[in-house]
N, C-alpha and C positions, 0 to 999 in steps of 0.2 A: 305485320312486319316485325322481324326480330329486333330486340332491344340492342342498341349500339353498346358494345363492351367498352369499359374504361381500361386504360393501360395501367396495370398494377405497379409497374416500376415508376411511371410518372406520378401516380397518386402517392406512393410512399415518399418519393423525393420531395414532392410539394409539401407533405405533412412535416417532414424533417426541416425543410426550409422555413416554413411558417412558425415552427416551434423554436427556431434558432439553434438546432442541434448541429454542433460542429466537431464533436469528438465522441469516441467510443468509451464505454458502452452506451448505447442508445437507451434513454430512460423510457422504456416501453410503457410503463404504467402512466407516465405523464401523457404520452400519445393517446392512450386509451381514454384518459380523463378529458383530453381536448376533443375527442370524438363523442363525449357525453356518456361514457360508460363507467360503471362501477365494477370493480373487480372483487369477486368472492372466491375464496379458495375453500375446497372441501375434499375429503377423501372420496374418490369415485372408483368404479371398477377400473382395473388396469387398462382395458382397451378404450376407455373414455379419456380423451385428452382435455376436452373442454366443451363449452356450449355457450350459445349466445341467446339471450332472451330479451325481447323488446316488447314492452307493454306501455303504449303511450309515450310519456316522457321518460320512463324508466328503462334504461338499457343496462343489462347485467352480463358481464363476461364471467362465466364459471370456469374455474381452473382446477384440475386434479392436483390436490396438495401432496399426493403421494409420489408424484413425478419429480425428477431432478429439477432444481431451480432453472437450469438452462432450457429444459424441456418446457417448463412453465412459461418462460419468457417467449419461446416460440409460439406456444399456444395463444398467449395474449396477442402477439403480433399477428397471428393467423386470424383470430377473431376480429382484430382491428381491420384487417383486410376485408372481411365480410362487411363490416360497418362502412368502410370507405367506398367499397365497390358495389356491394350487393344489398344495401339496406332494404330496398323495396322487396327483393326476392326472399329475404330471410326474416322479415319483420312480421309475417303472418302468424308464425308460431315459434316455438323453441327450436333453435337450430343446434343439433348435437353433432360434434365432431369426434368420431372414433379415431383411433390411432392413425394419423395421417403421416406419411413418410416423406420427409423432406428430400432425402437423397434418392430413394428408389421410386421409379415410376412403375406402378403396377399395370396390369393389362388394361384395367379400366381407364387409368389416366393416360396411357399411351394412345388409346383410341380417341381421347379427347371428349369422352362422354360426361365427365364430371368437371365441367369448365369452372364452376364456382370454386371448387376445392383447388384446382390447379392455379387459378388466379390468386386465391388467398395465400397459397404457399409462395408464389412469386413475390407477392406484396411483402410477406413476412421476411423473406430472405433479403429483399432490398431494404426493408426498414431496419432490421437488426445488423446487417452487414452491407451498408450502402457503398455503392461503387466509389463515391467521392471520398470515402474514408479507407476502404480496403486497398484500392490501387496505390495510393501513396505509401501505405504500410508495406505493400509488396515491394515497391521500388526501394524504400529505405532499408529494407532488410535483405535485398537481393534474394528473396524467398524462394526456396526449393520446396515444391509440393511434397516431395518424398522425404523431406527432413522432418521427422516426427516431432522433435523438440521445438523447432521454430513454428510449426503449425499449431502445436499445443499452446505455445505462448501467445500467438496471434488470436487463437480461439478464446483464451482466457481474457485477453484485453477486450474482446467484444462480448464476453459472457455468453458464448454459444458453444455447442459441442465441437470437438475437433473434426468429426466427420462432416458437420455442416460447413465448417470453415474450409475444409479440404475441397468440398464440392463447389463452394462459392469461388474460391481462388482458381480452381480448374476451369470453371465456366468463364471467369473473367480473362483468363490467359488464353482460352481457346480462340483460334482464328474465326472471324465472322464468316 
């Protein structure tokens, strides 16, 4: 029987609530520590964003120190997603994440064949740009997705890339 999947959005929201996070930017390293992980930064090949290593009680999130700080935050959030959602599936060995694209769905992800990565990305987006913080910011600023300056300001407040924020705002404004 297939394993029942956990909801990435609900899992991220629960972690934020449990940690008492009520404002941006989300302290993603605190969340990682609450999940029992130690963060280690090191220069890696450019296509390597991060990795997760679980060995007994030791959990390490490896992050490419050569990437932009916002990219590193997303990598940490993505690996936290694997910890929160997929610990059993990824704990057997080192789980390496090559450049995963937050905004672009590649052919593999659109087919739904890499469910773990899709779920970890959804978790990371909700963790770093939670609906309960982004929606009030949109209303307060009467935000226009096409306004580069306001999108850049909102992205800076959440310490994410402008493209990540544009994607997040667009997805929240899209009709269900």
